[in-house]
C-alpha positions in Angstrom: 22.5 62.5 160.9 25.5 60.3 160.4 26.6 61.3 163.9 23.7 59.3 165.3 25.2 56.1 163.8 27.6 55.7 166.7 25.0 55.9 169.5 22.7 53.7 167.5 25.5 51.1 167.0 26.1 51.1 170.8 22.4 50.7 171.5 22.0 47.8 169.1 25.1 46.1 170.5 23.9 46.7 174.0 20.4 45.2 173.3 21.8 42.2 171.5 24.9 41.4 173.6 24.2 37.7 173.5 24.1 37.5 169.7 27.2 39.7 168.9 29.8 36.9 169.0 27.6 34.4 167.1 26.7 37.0 164.4 30.2 38.3 163.8 30.4 36.9 160.3 27.1 38.7 159.4 28.5 42.0 160.6 31.6 41.5 158.4 29.3 40.7 155.4 27.2 43.8 156.2 30.2 46.0 156.3 31.5 44.6 153.0 28.2 45.0 151.2 27.6 48.6 152.3 31.2 49.6 151.7 30.8 48.5 148.1 27.3 50.0 147.8 28.6 53.3 149.2 31.5 53.5 146.8 29.3 52.5 143.9 26.7 55.0 144.8 29.4 57.7 145.1 30.6 56.9 141.6 27.1 57.1 140.3 26.3 60.3 142.1 23.6 59.0 144.3 24.4 61.0 147.4 21.4 59.7 149.5 22.6 56.1 149.1 26.2 57.2 150.0 25.0 58.7 153.3 22.7 55.8 154.1 25.6 53.3 153.4 27.9 55.3 155.6 25.3 55.3 158.4 24.8 51.5 158.2 28.6 50.9 157.8 29.3 52.9 161.0 26.4 51.2 162.9 27.6 47.8 161.9 31.2 48.7 162.6 30.4 49.6 166.2 28.6 46.4 166.7 31.4 44.4 165.2 34.0 46.2 167.3 32.0 45.6 170.5 31.6 41.9 169.6 35.3 41.5 170.5 34.9 43.2 173.9 34.6 40.3 176.4 33.4 42.5 179.2 30.6 43.9 176.9 29.5 40.5 175.7 30.1 38.7 179.0 31.3 35.7 177.1 34.7 34.1 176.4 36.0 33.4 172.9 
């Protein structure tokens, strides 16, 4: 199921192209929170939370990556 994170990330970034640049700081915060949550869950042995964190991390990572693509966002920095 983690493989679906990449297409979902592209879909979210496509549907919210106008908000990607403005919300970039929130994507960074999202990635940080779920990286810490994923590592903490791994240490505690909560495998379901680890995979959920990986999914959200990858989805947010694609959206953050696409926020720097000027052709994708159709905006200038």
